[in-house]
mmCIF file of the N, C-alpha and C atoms, coordinates in Angstrom:
data_MODEL
# 
_entry.id   MODEL 
# 
loop_
_atom_site.group_PDB 
_atom_site.id 
_atom_site.type_symbol 
_atom_site.label_atom_id 
_atom_site.label_alt_id 
_atom_site.label_comp_id 
_atom_site.label_asym_id 
_atom_site.label_entity_id 
_atom_site.label_seq_id 
_atom_site.pdbx_PDB_ins_code 
_atom_site.Cartn_x 
_atom_site.Cartn_y 
_atom_site.Cartn_z 
_atom_site.occupancy 
_atom_site.B_iso_or_equiv 
_atom_site.pdbx_formal_charge 
_atom_site.auth_seq_id 
_atom_site.auth_comp_id 
_atom_site.auth_asym_id 
_atom_site.auth_atom_id 
_atom_site.pdbx_PDB_model_num 
ATOM 1   N N  . MET A 1 1  ? 87.590 78.413 150.514 1.00 0.00 ? 1  MET A N  1 
ATOM 2   C CA . MET A 1 1  ? 87.541 77.827 151.668 1.00 0.00 ? 1  MET A CA 1 
ATOM 3   C C  . MET A 1 1  ? 86.704 76.964 152.179 1.00 0.00 ? 1  MET A C  1 
ATOM 4   N N  . THR A 1 2  ? 86.802 76.263 153.483 1.00 0.00 ? 2  THR A N  1 
ATOM 5   C CA . THR A 1 2  ? 85.734 75.108 153.765 1.00 0.00 ? 2  THR A CA 1 
ATOM 6   C C  . THR A 1 2  ? 86.155 75.405 155.097 1.00 0.00 ? 2  THR A C  1 
ATOM 7   N N  . VAL A 1 3  ? 87.285 75.724 155.403 1.00 0.00 ? 3  VAL A N  1 
ATOM 8   C CA . VAL A 1 3  ? 87.228 75.715 156.860 1.00 0.00 ? 3  VAL A CA 1 
ATOM 9   C C  . VAL A 1 3  ? 86.916 77.529 157.422 1.00 0.00 ? 3  VAL A C  1 
ATOM 10  N N  . THR A 1 4  ? 85.895 77.923 157.751 1.00 0.00 ? 4  THR A N  1 
ATOM 11  C CA . THR A 1 4  ? 85.849 79.485 158.176 1.00 0.00 ? 4  THR A CA 1 
ATOM 12  C C  . THR A 1 4  ? 85.790 79.396 159.674 1.00 0.00 ? 4  THR A C  1 
ATOM 13  N N  . LEU A 1 5  ? 86.216 81.176 160.477 1.00 0.00 ? 5  LEU A N  1 
ATOM 14  C CA . LEU A 1 5  ? 85.965 81.281 161.536 1.00 0.00 ? 5  LEU A CA 1 
ATOM 15  C C  . LEU A 1 5  ? 84.657 82.228 161.701 1.00 0.00 ? 5  LEU A C  1 
ATOM 16  N N  . ARG A 1 6  ? 83.953 81.976 161.678 1.00 0.00 ? 6  ARG A N  1 
ATOM 17  C CA . ARG A 1 6  ? 81.901 82.907 162.030 1.00 0.00 ? 6  ARG A CA 1 
ATOM 18  C C  . ARG A 1 6  ? 82.315 83.687 163.420 1.00 0.00 ? 6  ARG A C  1 
ATOM 19  N N  . ALA A 1 7  ? 81.730 84.281 164.478 1.00 0.00 ? 7  ALA A N  1 
ATOM 20  C CA . ALA A 1 7  ? 81.419 84.762 164.969 1.00 0.00 ? 7  ALA A CA 1 
ATOM 21  C C  . ALA A 1 7  ? 80.199 84.778 165.752 1.00 0.00 ? 7  ALA A C  1 
ATOM 22  N N  . ASP A 1 8  ? 79.291 84.196 166.399 1.00 0.00 ? 8  ASP A N  1 
ATOM 23  C CA . ASP A 1 8  ? 78.208 84.425 166.960 1.00 0.00 ? 8  ASP A CA 1 
ATOM 24  C C  . ASP A 1 8  ? 78.012 84.583 168.667 1.00 0.00 ? 8  ASP A C  1 
ATOM 25  N N  . ASP A 1 9  ? 77.340 85.416 168.468 1.00 0.00 ? 9  ASP A N  1 
ATOM 26  C CA . ASP A 1 9  ? 76.430 85.462 169.261 1.00 0.00 ? 9  ASP A CA 1 
ATOM 27  C C  . ASP A 1 9  ? 77.875 86.168 170.637 1.00 0.00 ? 9  ASP A C  1 
ATOM 28  N N  . GLY A 1 10 ? 78.188 86.723 170.488 1.00 0.00 ? 10 GLY A N  1 
ATOM 29  C CA . GLY A 1 10 ? 79.271 87.261 171.685 1.00 0.00 ? 10 GLY A CA 1 
ATOM 30  C C  . GLY A 1 10 ? 80.518 86.194 171.695 1.00 0.00 ? 10 GLY A C  1 
ATOM 31  N N  . THR A 1 11 ? 80.399 85.643 172.067 1.00 0.00 ? 11 THR A N  1 
ATOM 32  C CA . THR A 1 11 ? 81.196 84.610 172.536 1.00 0.00 ? 11 THR A CA 1 
ATOM 33  C C  . THR A 1 11 ? 82.716 84.640 170.998 1.00 0.00 ? 11 THR A C  1 
ATOM 34  N N  . ASN A 1 12 ? 83.637 83.712 171.401 1.00 0.00 ? 12 ASN A N  1 
ATOM 35  C CA . ASN A 1 12 ? 85.005 83.834 170.783 1.00 0.00 ? 12 ASN A CA 1 
ATOM 36  C C  . ASN A 1 12 ? 84.253 83.384 168.756 1.00 0.00 ? 12 ASN A C  1 
ATOM 37  N N  . GLY A 1 13 ? 83.524 82.882 168.721 1.00 0.00 ? 13 GLY A N  1 
ATOM 38  C CA . GLY A 1 13 ? 83.593 82.585 167.154 1.00 0.00 ? 13 GLY A CA 1 
ATOM 39  C C  . GLY A 1 13 ? 83.418 80.959 167.656 1.00 0.00 ? 13 GLY A C  1 
ATOM 40  N N  . THR A 1 14 ? 82.627 80.691 166.250 1.00 0.00 ? 14 THR A N  1 
ATOM 41  C CA . THR A 1 14 ? 82.308 79.200 166.096 1.00 0.00 ? 14 THR A CA 1 
ATOM 42  C C  . THR A 1 14 ? 83.771 78.500 164.622 1.00 0.00 ? 14 THR A C  1 
ATOM 43  N N  . ILE A 1 15 ? 83.931 77.597 164.621 1.00 0.00 ? 15 ILE A N  1 
ATOM 44  C CA . ILE A 1 15 ? 84.601 77.208 162.970 1.00 0.00 ? 15 ILE A CA 1 
ATOM 45  C C  . ILE A 1 15 ? 83.748 76.529 162.883 1.00 0.00 ? 15 ILE A C  1 
ATOM 46  N N  . ARG A 1 16 ? 83.492 76.781 162.011 1.00 0.00 ? 16 ARG A N  1 
ATOM 47  C CA . ARG A 1 16 ? 82.470 76.014 160.553 1.00 0.00 ? 16 ARG A CA 1 
ATOM 48  C C  . ARG A 1 16 ? 83.233 75.231 159.543 1.00 0.00 ? 16 ARG A C  1 
ATOM 49  N N  . LEU A 1 17 ? 82.831 73.562 158.993 1.00 0.00 ? 17 LEU A N  1 
ATOM 50  C CA . LEU A 1 17 ? 83.475 72.695 158.074 1.00 0.00 ? 17 LEU A CA 1 
ATOM 51  C C  . LEU A 1 17 ? 82.051 73.340 156.977 1.00 0.00 ? 17 LEU A C  1 
ATOM 52  N N  . GLU A 1 18 ? 82.641 73.215 155.982 1.00 0.00 ? 18 GLU A N  1 
ATOM 53  C CA . GLU A 1 18 ? 80.916 73.488 155.116 1.00 0.00 ? 18 GLU A CA 1 
ATOM 54  C C  . GLU A 1 18 ? 81.716 72.837 153.805 1.00 0.00 ? 18 GLU A C  1 
ATOM 55  N N  . GLY A 1 19 ? 80.383 72.201 153.358 1.00 0.00 ? 19 GLY A N  1 
ATOM 56  C CA . GLY A 1 19 ? 80.762 71.092 151.890 1.00 0.00 ? 19 GLY A CA 1 
ATOM 57  C C  . GLY A 1 19 ? 82.028 70.207 152.000 1.00 0.00 ? 19 GLY A C  1 
ATOM 58  N N  . ASP A 1 20 ? 82.635 70.640 150.972 1.00 0.00 ? 20 ASP A N  1 
ATOM 59  C CA . ASP A 1 20 ? 83.838 69.309 151.012 1.00 0.00 ? 20 ASP A CA 1 
ATOM 60  C C  . ASP A 1 20 ? 85.285 70.483 151.917 1.00 0.00 ? 20 ASP A C  1 
ATOM 61  N N  . CYS A 1 21 ? 85.522 68.975 152.604 1.00 0.00 ? 21 CYS A N  1 
ATOM 62  C CA . CYS A 1 21 ? 87.274 69.619 152.899 1.00 0.00 ? 21 CYS A CA 1 
ATOM 63  C C  . CYS A 1 21 ? 88.020 69.192 152.874 1.00 0.00 ? 21 CYS A C  1 
ATOM 64  N N  . PRO A 1 22 ? 88.973 69.632 152.049 1.00 0.00 ? 22 PRO A N  1 
ATOM 65  C CA . PRO A 1 22 ? 90.063 68.095 151.747 1.00 0.00 ? 22 PRO A CA 1 
ATOM 66  C C  . PRO A 1 22 ? 91.345 68.251 152.791 1.00 0.00 ? 22 PRO A C  1 
ATOM 67  N N  . VAL A 1 23 ? 92.059 67.385 152.483 1.00 0.00 ? 23 VAL A N  1 
ATOM 68  C CA . VAL A 1 23 ? 93.267 68.318 153.081 1.00 0.00 ? 23 VAL A CA 1 
ATOM 69  C C  . VAL A 1 23 ? 93.931 69.196 153.320 1.00 0.00 ? 23 VAL A C  1 
ATOM 70  N N  . GLU A 1 24 ? 94.041 69.619 152.549 1.00 0.00 ? 24 GLU A N  1 
ATOM 71  C CA . GLU A 1 24 ? 94.481 71.167 153.237 1.00 0.00 ? 24 GLU A CA 1 
ATOM 72  C C  . GLU A 1 24 ? 93.992 71.623 153.894 1.00 0.00 ? 24 GLU A C  1 
ATOM 73  N N  . ASP A 1 25 ? 92.486 71.359 153.853 1.00 0.00 ? 25 ASP A N  1 
ATOM 74  C CA . ASP A 1 25 ? 92.164 72.763 154.858 1.00 0.00 ? 25 ASP A CA 1 
ATOM 75  C C  . ASP A 1 25 ? 92.512 72.160 156.195 1.00 0.00 ? 25 ASP A C  1 
ATOM 76  N N  . ALA A 1 26 ? 93.233 70.084 156.710 1.00 0.00 ? 26 ALA A N  1 
ATOM 77  C CA . ALA A 1 26 ? 93.694 69.950 157.906 1.00 0.00 ? 26 ALA A CA 1 
ATOM 78  C C  . ALA A 1 26 ? 94.765 70.988 157.938 1.00 0.00 ? 26 ALA A C  1 
ATOM 79  N N  . GLU A 1 27 ? 95.382 71.670 158.173 1.00 0.00 ? 27 GLU A N  1 
ATOM 80  C CA . GLU A 1 27 ? 96.542 72.904 159.390 1.00 0.00 ? 27 GLU A CA 1 
ATOM 81  C C  . GLU A 1 27 ? 95.410 73.854 159.566 1.00 0.00 ? 27 GLU A C  1 
ATOM 82  N N  . THR A 1 28 ? 94.788 74.494 158.010 1.00 0.00 ? 28 THR A N  1 
ATOM 83  C CA . THR A 1 28 ? 94.689 74.984 158.430 1.00 0.00 ? 28 THR A CA 1 
ATOM 84  C C  . THR A 1 28 ? 93.528 75.142 159.650 1.00 0.00 ? 28 THR A C  1 
ATOM 85  N N  . LEU A 1 29 ? 92.793 74.192 159.811 1.00 0.00 ? 29 LEU A N  1 
ATOM 86  C CA . LEU A 1 29 ? 91.409 73.693 160.719 1.00 0.00 ? 29 LEU A CA 1 
ATOM 87  C C  . LEU A 1 29 ? 92.697 73.485 162.131 1.00 0.00 ? 29 LEU A C  1 
ATOM 88  N N  . ALA A 1 30 ? 93.794 72.537 162.181 1.00 0.00 ? 30 ALA A N  1 
ATOM 89  C CA . ALA A 1 30 ? 94.597 72.719 163.460 1.00 0.00 ? 30 ALA A CA 1 
ATOM 90  C C  . ALA A 1 30 ? 95.055 74.838 163.746 1.00 0.00 ? 30 ALA A C  1 
ATOM 91  N N  . SER A 1 31 ? 94.901 75.038 162.849 1.00 0.00 ? 31 SER A N  1 
ATOM 92  C CA . SER A 1 31 ? 95.872 76.824 163.203 1.00 0.00 ? 31 SER A CA 1 
ATOM 93  C C  . SER A 1 31 ? 94.801 77.213 164.127 1.00 0.00 ? 31 SER A C  1 
ATOM 94  N N  . LEU A 1 32 ? 93.525 77.021 163.634 1.00 0.00 ? 32 LEU A N  1 
ATOM 95  C CA . LEU A 1 32 ? 92.351 77.807 164.102 1.00 0.00 ? 32 LEU A CA 1 
ATOM 96  C C  . LEU A 1 32 ? 91.939 77.631 165.866 1.00 0.00 ? 32 LEU A C  1 
ATOM 97  N N  . ILE A 1 33 ? 92.388 75.557 165.755 1.00 0.00 ? 33 ILE A N  1 
ATOM 98  C CA . ILE A 1 33 ? 91.614 75.899 167.271 1.00 0.00 ? 33 ILE A CA 1 
ATOM 99  C C  . ILE A 1 33 ? 93.069 75.578 168.003 1.00 0.00 ? 33 ILE A C  1 
ATOM 100 N N  . LEU A 1 34 ? 93.947 75.327 167.797 1.00 0.00 ? 34 LEU A N  1 
ATOM 101 C CA . LEU A 1 34 ? 95.370 75.806 168.826 1.00 0.00 ? 34 LEU A CA 1 
ATOM 102 C C  . LEU A 1 34 ? 95.313 76.809 168.868 1.00 0.00 ? 34 LEU A C  1 
ATOM 103 N N  . GLY A 1 35 ? 94.356 78.240 167.694 1.00 0.00 ? 35 GLY A N  1 
ATOM 104 C CA . GLY A 1 35 ? 95.050 79.710 168.286 1.00 0.00 ? 35 GLY A CA 1 
ATOM 105 C C  . GLY A 1 35 ? 93.747 80.195 169.026 1.00 0.00 ? 35 GLY A C  1 
ATOM 106 N N  . ASP A 1 36 ? 93.091 79.577 169.771 1.00 0.00 ? 36 ASP A N  1 
ATOM 107 C CA . ASP A 1 36 ? 92.005 79.479 170.969 1.00 0.00 ? 36 ASP A CA 1 
ATOM 108 C C  . ASP A 1 36 ? 90.895 77.936 171.210 1.00 0.00 ? 36 ASP A C  1 
ATOM 109 N N  . PRO A 1 37 ? 92.339 77.174 171.637 1.00 0.00 ? 37 PRO A N  1 
ATOM 110 C CA . PRO A 1 37 ? 91.143 75.802 172.055 1.00 0.00 ? 37 PRO A CA 1 
ATOM 111 C C  . PRO A 1 37 ? 89.829 75.636 172.526 1.00 0.00 ? 37 PRO A C  1 
ATOM 112 N N  . GLY A 1 38 ? 89.405 76.897 172.866 1.00 0.00 ? 38 GLY A N  1 
ATOM 113 C CA . GLY A 1 38 ? 87.666 76.620 173.443 1.00 0.00 ? 38 GLY A CA 1 
ATOM 114 C C  . GLY A 1 38 ? 87.296 77.115 172.470 1.00 0.00 ? 38 GLY A C  1 
ATOM 115 N N  . ARG A 1 39 ? 87.205 77.140 170.840 1.00 0.00 ? 39 ARG A N  1 
ATOM 116 C CA . ARG A 1 39 ? 86.945 76.885 170.469 1.00 0.00 ? 39 ARG A CA 1 
ATOM 117 C C  . ARG A 1 39 ? 85.657 75.939 169.886 1.00 0.00 ? 39 ARG A C  1 
ATOM 118 N N  . ALA A 1 40 ? 84.256 76.076 169.248 1.00 0.00 ? 40 ALA A N  1 
ATOM 119 C CA . ALA A 1 40 ? 83.385 75.225 169.050 1.00 0.00 ? 40 ALA A CA 1 
ATOM 120 C C  . ALA A 1 40 ? 83.604 74.653 167.226 1.00 0.00 ? 40 ALA A C  1 
ATOM 121 N N  . VAL A 1 41 ? 83.438 73.438 166.721 1.00 0.00 ? 41 VAL A N  1 
ATOM 122 C CA . VAL A 1 41 ? 82.903 73.311 165.320 1.00 0.00 ? 41 VAL A CA 1 
ATOM 123 C C  . VAL A 1 41 ? 82.367 73.088 164.888 1.00 0.00 ? 41 VAL A C  1 
ATOM 124 N N  . ASP A 1 42 ? 81.566 73.727 163.854 1.00 0.00 ? 42 ASP A N  1 
ATOM 125 C CA . ASP A 1 42 ? 80.289 73.247 164.147 1.00 0.00 ? 42 ASP A CA 1 
ATOM 126 C C  . ASP A 1 42 ? 80.526 72.471 162.441 1.00 0.00 ? 42 ASP A C  1 
ATOM 127 N N  . TRP A 1 43 ? 80.266 71.223 162.783 1.00 0.00 ? 43 TRP A N  1 
ATOM 128 C CA . TRP A 1 43 ? 80.550 70.606 161.196 1.00 0.00 ? 43 TRP A CA 1 
ATOM 129 C C  . TRP A 1 43 ? 78.625 70.073 160.513 1.00 0.00 ? 43 TRP A C  1 
ATOM 130 N N  . THR A 1 44 ? 77.872 71.186 160.885 1.00 0.00 ? 44 THR A N  1 
ATOM 131 C CA . THR A 1 44 ? 76.626 70.239 159.859 1.00 0.00 ? 44 THR A CA 1 
ATOM 132 C C  . THR A 1 44 ? 76.748 70.518 158.686 1.00 0.00 ? 44 THR A C  1 
ATOM 133 N N  . ALA A 1 45 ? 77.646 70.999 158.530 1.00 0.00 ? 45 ALA A N  1 
ATOM 134 C CA . ALA A 1 45 ? 77.614 72.153 156.664 1.00 0.00 ? 45 ALA A CA 1 
ATOM 135 C C  . ALA A 1 45 ? 78.478 70.877 155.394 1.00 0.00 ? 45 ALA A C  1 
ATOM 136 N N  . CYS A 1 46 ? 79.097 70.449 156.834 1.00 0.00 ? 46 CYS A N  1 
ATOM 137 C CA . CYS A 1 46 ? 80.025 69.047 155.531 1.00 0.00 ? 46 CYS A CA 1 
ATOM 138 C C  . CYS A 1 46 ? 80.028 67.859 154.984 1.00 0.00 ? 46 CYS A C  1 
ATOM 139 N N  . THR A 1 47 ? 79.712 68.515 154.007 1.00 0.00 ? 47 THR A N  1 
ATOM 140 C CA . THR A 1 47 ? 79.396 67.019 153.313 1.00 0.00 ? 47 THR A CA 1 
ATOM 141 C C  . THR A 1 47 ? 80.401 66.001 153.290 1.00 0.00 ? 47 THR A C  1 
ATOM 142 N N  . ARG A 1 48 ? 81.250 65.951 152.825 1.00 0.00 ? 48 ARG A N  1 
ATOM 143 C CA . ARG A 1 48 ? 82.616 65.808 152.419 1.00 0.00 ? 48 ARG A CA 1 
ATOM 144 C C  . ARG A 1 48 ? 84.168 65.840 152.919 1.00 0.00 ? 48 ARG A C  1 
ATOM 145 N N  . MET A 1 49 ? 85.000 64.782 153.943 1.00 0.00 ? 49 MET A N  1 
ATOM 146 C CA . MET A 1 49 ? 85.921 65.392 155.519 1.00 0.00 ? 49 MET A CA 1 
ATOM 147 C C  . MET A 1 49 ? 87.115 64.786 154.922 1.00 0.00 ? 49 MET A C  1 
ATOM 148 N N  . HIS A 1 50 ? 88.120 64.847 154.100 1.00 0.00 ? 50 HIS A N  1 
ATOM 149 C CA . HIS A 1 50 ? 89.377 63.908 154.174 1.00 0.00 ? 50 HIS A CA 1 
ATOM 150 C C  . HIS A 1 50 ? 89.715 63.610 155.556 1.00 0.00 ? 50 HIS A C  1 
ATOM 151 N N  . THR A 1 51 ? 89.759 62.440 155.594 1.00 0.00 ? 51 THR A N  1 
ATOM 152 C CA . THR A 1 51 ? 90.152 61.862 156.863 1.00 0.00 ? 51 THR A CA 1 
ATOM 153 C C  . THR A 1 51 ? 91.747 62.722 157.843 1.00 0.00 ? 51 THR A C  1 
ATOM 154 N N  . ALA A 1 52 ? 92.065 62.604 157.337 1.00 0.00 ? 52 ALA A N  1 
ATOM 155 C CA . ALA A 1 52 ? 93.399 63.817 157.935 1.00 0.00 ? 52 ALA A CA 1 
ATOM 156 C C  . ALA A 1 52 ? 92.419 64.865 158.064 1.00 0.00 ? 52 ALA A C  1 
ATOM 157 N N  . VAL A 1 53 ? 91.702 65.697 158.197 1.00 0.00 ? 53 VAL A N  1 
ATOM 158 C CA . VAL A 1 53 ? 90.956 66.930 158.447 1.00 0.00 ? 53 VAL A CA 1 
ATOM 159 C C  . VAL A 1 53 ? 90.375 66.377 160.296 1.00 0.00 ? 53 VAL A C  1 
ATOM 160 N N  . TYR A 1 54 ? 89.694 64.778 159.807 1.00 0.00 ? 54 TYR A N  1 
ATOM 161 C CA . TYR A 1 54 ? 89.253 64.230 160.796 1.00 0.00 ? 54 TYR A CA 1 
ATOM 162 C C  . TYR A 1 54 ? 90.026 63.896 162.439 1.00 0.00 ? 54 TYR A C  1 
ATOM 163 N N  . GLN A 1 55 ? 91.218 63.648 161.126 1.00 0.00 ? 55 GLN A N  1 
ATOM 164 C CA . GLN A 1 55 ? 92.350 62.957 162.296 1.00 0.00 ? 55 GLN A CA 1 
ATOM 165 C C  . GLN A 1 55 ? 92.862 64.377 162.974 1.00 0.00 ? 55 GLN A C  1 
ATOM 166 N N  . VAL A 1 56 ? 92.889 65.593 162.924 1.00 0.00 ? 56 VAL A N  1 
ATOM 167 C CA . VAL A 1 56 ? 93.013 67.019 163.402 1.00 0.00 ? 56 VAL A CA 1 
ATOM 168 C C  . VAL A 1 56 ? 91.628 66.798 164.584 1.00 0.00 ? 56 VAL A C  1 
ATOM 169 N N  . LEU A 1 57 ? 90.393 66.548 164.897 1.00 0.00 ? 57 LEU A N  1 
ATOM 170 C CA . LEU A 1 57 ? 89.789 65.999 165.255 1.00 0.00 ? 57 LEU A CA 1 
ATOM 171 C C  . LEU A 1 57 ? 89.612 65.684 166.787 1.00 0.00 ? 57 LEU A C  1 
ATOM 172 N N  . LEU A 1 58 ? 89.824 64.047 165.965 1.00 0.00 ? 58 LEU A N  1 
ATOM 173 C CA . LEU A 1 58 ? 90.663 63.657 167.003 1.00 0.00 ? 58 LEU A CA 1 
ATOM 174 C C  . LEU A 1 58 ? 91.871 64.130 168.095 1.00 0.00 ? 58 LEU A C  1 
ATOM 175 N N  . ARG A 1 59 ? 92.388 64.467 167.179 1.00 0.00 ? 59 ARG A N  1 
ATOM 176 C CA . ARG A 1 59 ? 93.760 64.900 167.820 1.00 0.00 ? 59 ARG A CA 1 
ATOM 177 C C  . ARG A 1 59 ? 93.661 66.035 169.073 1.00 0.00 ? 59 ARG A C  1 
ATOM 178 N N  . LEU A 1 60 ? 93.132 67.370 168.676 1.00 0.00 ? 60 LEU A N  1 
ATOM 179 C CA . LEU A 1 60 ? 93.072 68.147 169.261 1.00 0.00 ? 60 LEU A CA 1 
ATOM 180 C C  . LEU A 1 60 ? 91.503 68.133 170.574 1.00 0.00 ? 60 LEU A C  1 
ATOM 181 N N  . ARG A 1 61 ? 90.621 67.560 170.142 1.00 0.00 ? 61 ARG A N  1 
ATOM 182 C CA . ARG A 1 61 ? 89.371 67.423 170.336 1.00 0.00 ? 61 ARG A CA 1 
ATOM 183 C C  . ARG A 1 61 ? 88.834 68.845 170.564 1.00 0.00 ? 61 ARG A C  1 
ATOM 184 N N  . PRO A 1 62 ? 88.410 69.553 169.700 1.00 0.00 ? 62 PRO A N  1 
ATOM 185 C CA . PRO A 1 62 ? 87.522 70.622 170.482 1.00 0.00 ? 62 PRO A CA 1 
ATOM 186 C C  . PRO A 1 62 ? 86.309 69.832 170.337 1.00 0.00 ? 62 PRO A C  1 
ATOM 187 N N  . VAL A 1 63 ? 85.375 71.081 170.608 1.00 0.00 ? 63 VAL A N  1 
ATOM 188 C CA . VAL A 1 63 ? 83.572 70.467 171.340 1.00 0.00 ? 63 VAL A CA 1 
ATOM 189 C C  . VAL A 1 63 ? 83.236 71.115 169.831 1.00 0.00 ? 63 VAL A C  1 
ATOM 190 N N  . MET A 1 64 ? 82.648 69.815 169.500 1.00 0.00 ? 64 MET A N  1 
ATOM 191 C CA . MET A 1 64 ? 82.239 69.602 168.507 1.00 0.00 ? 64 MET A CA 1 
ATOM 192 C C  . MET A 1 64 ? 80.399 70.295 168.183 1.00 0.00 ? 64 MET A C  1 
ATOM 193 N N  . ARG A 1 65 ? 79.367 70.882 167.054 1.00 0.00 ? 65 ARG A N  1 
ATOM 194 C CA . ARG A 1 65 ? 78.650 70.902 167.010 1.00 0.00 ? 65 ARG A CA 1 
ATOM 195 C C  . ARG A 1 65 ? 78.097 70.574 166.368 1.00 0.00 ? 65 ARG A C  1 
ATOM 196 N N  . GLY A 1 66 ? 76.352 70.057 166.663 1.00 0.00 ? 66 GLY A N  1 
ATOM 197 C CA . GLY A 1 66 ? 75.904 69.620 165.359 1.00 0.00 ? 66 GLY A CA 1 
ATOM 198 C C  . GLY A 1 66 ? 76.739 67.881 164.771 1.00 0.00 ? 66 GLY A C  1 
ATOM 199 N N  . THR A 1 67 ? 75.721 67.230 163.428 1.00 0.00 ? 67 THR A N  1 
ATOM 200 C CA . THR A 1 67 ? 75.969 66.221 162.696 1.00 0.00 ? 67 THR A CA 1 
ATOM 201 C C  . THR A 1 67 ? 76.524 66.391 161.995 1.00 0.00 ? 67 THR A C  1 
ATOM 202 N N  . CYS A 1 68 ? 77.620 66.041 161.496 1.00 0.00 ? 68 CYS A N  1 
ATOM 203 C CA . CYS A 1 68 ? 78.163 66.049 159.585 1.00 0.00 ? 68 CYS A CA 1 
ATOM 204 C C  . CYS A 1 68 ? 77.876 65.114 158.976 1.00 0.00 ? 68 CYS A C  1 
ATOM 205 N N  . ARG A 1 69 ? 77.751 65.833 157.464 1.00 0.00 ? 69 ARG A N  1 
ATOM 206 C CA . ARG A 1 69 ? 76.847 65.548 156.770 1.00 0.00 ? 69 ARG A CA 1 
ATOM 207 C C  . ARG A 1 69 ? 77.425 64.740 155.970 1.00 0.00 ? 69 ARG A C  1 
ATOM 208 N N  . ASP A 1 70 ? 78.641 64.164 156.349 1.00 0.00 ? 70 ASP A N  1 
ATOM 209 C CA . ASP A 1 70 ? 79.639 62.954 154.963 1.00 0.00 ? 70 ASP A CA 1 
ATOM 210 C C  . ASP A 1 70 ? 78.946 61.865 154.933 1.00 0.00 ? 70 ASP A C  1 
ATOM 211 N N  . PRO A 1 71 ? 77.963 61.157 154.251 1.00 0.00 ? 71 PRO A N  1 
ATOM 212 C CA . PRO A 1 71 ? 77.561 59.771 154.732 1.00 0.00 ? 71 PRO A CA 1 
ATOM 213 C C  . PRO A 1 71 ? 78.833 58.394 156.171 1.00 0.00 ? 71 PRO A C  1 
ATOM 214 N N  . PHE A 1 72 ? 79.719 58.876 155.360 1.00 0.00 ? 72 PHE A N  1 
ATOM 215 C CA . PHE A 1 72 ? 81.194 58.270 155.915 1.00 0.00 ? 72 PHE A CA 1 
ATOM 216 C C  . PHE A 1 72 ? 81.166 58.172 156.943 1.00 0.00 ? 72 PHE A C  1 
ATOM 217 N N  . VAL A 1 73 ? 81.667 60.278 157.609 1.00 0.00 ? 73 VAL A N  1 
ATOM 218 C CA . VAL A 1 73 ? 81.834 59.582 158.951 1.00 0.00 ? 73 VAL A CA 1 
ATOM 219 C C  . VAL A 1 73 ? 80.492 59.476 159.972 1.00 0.00 ? 73 VAL A C  1 
ATOM 220 N N  . GLY A 1 74 ? 79.263 59.958 159.596 1.00 0.00 ? 74 GLY A N  1 
ATOM 221 C CA . GLY A 1 74 ? 78.320 59.877 159.946 1.00 0.00 ? 74 GLY A CA 1 
ATOM 222 C C  . GLY A 1 74 ? 78.252 58.335 160.318 1.00 0.00 ? 74 GLY A C  1 
ATOM 223 N N  . ARG A 1 75 ? 77.849 56.752 159.453 1.00 0.00 ? 75 ARG A N  1 
ATOM 224 C CA . ARG A 1 75 ? 77.867 56.064 159.407 1.00 0.00 ? 75 ARG A CA 1 
ATOM 225 C C  . ARG A 1 75 ? 78.889 55.509 160.534 1.00 0.00 ? 75 ARG A C  1 
ATOM 226 N N  . TRP A 1 76 ? 80.717 55.842 160.221 1.00 0.00 ? 76 TRP A N  1 
ATOM 227 C CA . TRP A 1 76 ? 81.869 54.580 160.822 1.00 0.00 ? 76 TRP A CA 1 
ATOM 228 C C  . TRP A 1 76 ? 82.318 55.208 161.669 1.00 0.00 ? 76 TRP A C  1 
ATOM 229 N N  . LEU A 1 77 ? 82.056 56.660 162.117 1.00 0.00 ? 77 LEU A N  1 
ATOM 230 C CA . LEU A 1 77 ? 83.585 57.397 162.940 1.00 0.00 ? 77 LEU A CA 1 
ATOM 231 C C  . LEU A 1 77 ? 82.491 57.915 163.445 1.00 0.00 ? 77 LEU A C  1 
ATOM 232 N N  . THR A 1 78 ? 83.071 57.876 165.318 1.00 0.00 ? 78 THR A N  1 
ATOM 233 C CA . THR A 1 78 ? 82.026 58.410 166.413 1.00 0.00 ? 78 THR A CA 1 
ATOM 234 C C  . THR A 1 78 ? 83.007 60.383 165.868 1.00 0.00 ? 78 THR A C  1 
ATOM 235 N N  . PRO A 1 79 ? 82.111 61.009 167.015 1.00 0.00 ? 79 PRO A N  1 
ATOM 236 C CA . PRO A 1 79 ? 81.919 62.703 166.945 1.00 0.00 ? 79 PRO A CA 1 
ATOM 237 C C  . PRO A 1 79 ? 83.377 62.777 168.094 1.00 0.00 ? 79 PRO A C  1 
ATOM 238 N N  . PRO A 1 80 ? 84.373 62.937 167.664 1.00 0.00 ? 80 PRO A N  1 
ATOM 239 C CA . PRO A 1 80 ? 84.975 63.421 169.225 1.00 0.00 ? 80 PRO A CA 1 
ATOM 240 C C  . PRO A 1 80 ? 84.742 63.673 170.042 1.00 0.00 ? 80 PRO A C  1 
ATOM 241 N N  . ARG A 1 81 ? 83.989 64.906 170.293 1.00 0.00 ? 81 ARG A N  1 
ATOM 242 C CA . ARG A 1 81 ? 83.745 65.567 171.294 1.00 0.00 ? 81 ARG A CA 1 
ATOM 243 C C  . ARG A 1 81 ? 82.395 66.634 171.001 1.00 0.00 ? 81 ARG A C  1 
ATOM 244 N N  . SER A 1 82 ? 81.139 66.148 171.902 1.00 0.00 ? 82 SER A N  1 
ATOM 245 C CA . SER A 1 82 ? 80.003 67.282 171.775 1.00 0.00 ? 82 SER A CA 1 
ATOM 246 C C  . SER A 1 82 ? 79.554 67.810 172.767 1.00 0.00 ? 82 SER A C  1 
ATOM 247 N N  . GLY A 1 83 ? 79.108 69.119 172.252 1.00 0.00 ? 83 GLY A N  1 
ATOM 248 C CA . GLY A 1 83 ? 78.409 69.853 173.601 1.00 0.00 ? 83 GLY A CA 1 
ATOM 249 C C  . GLY A 1 83 ? 77.764 71.149 172.797 1.00 0.00 ? 83 GLY A C  1 
# 
């Protein structure tokens, strides 16, 4: 799976997007964000992102960490929100 929840130093965890993030990951991502809207999303390890995954990020506006490695996202899309 390319959408994972990782514990990080005493906080409630960070959602990580890793490798290819296909359309099937959009529902998992939405569930994780809706389950705890305060969680940040780290997309530094994401190398390819389906637009449905990006739409979830745009709609739910989690705090984003890092820079996405998908060349299209990096060139054409604005991070939903950084922190």
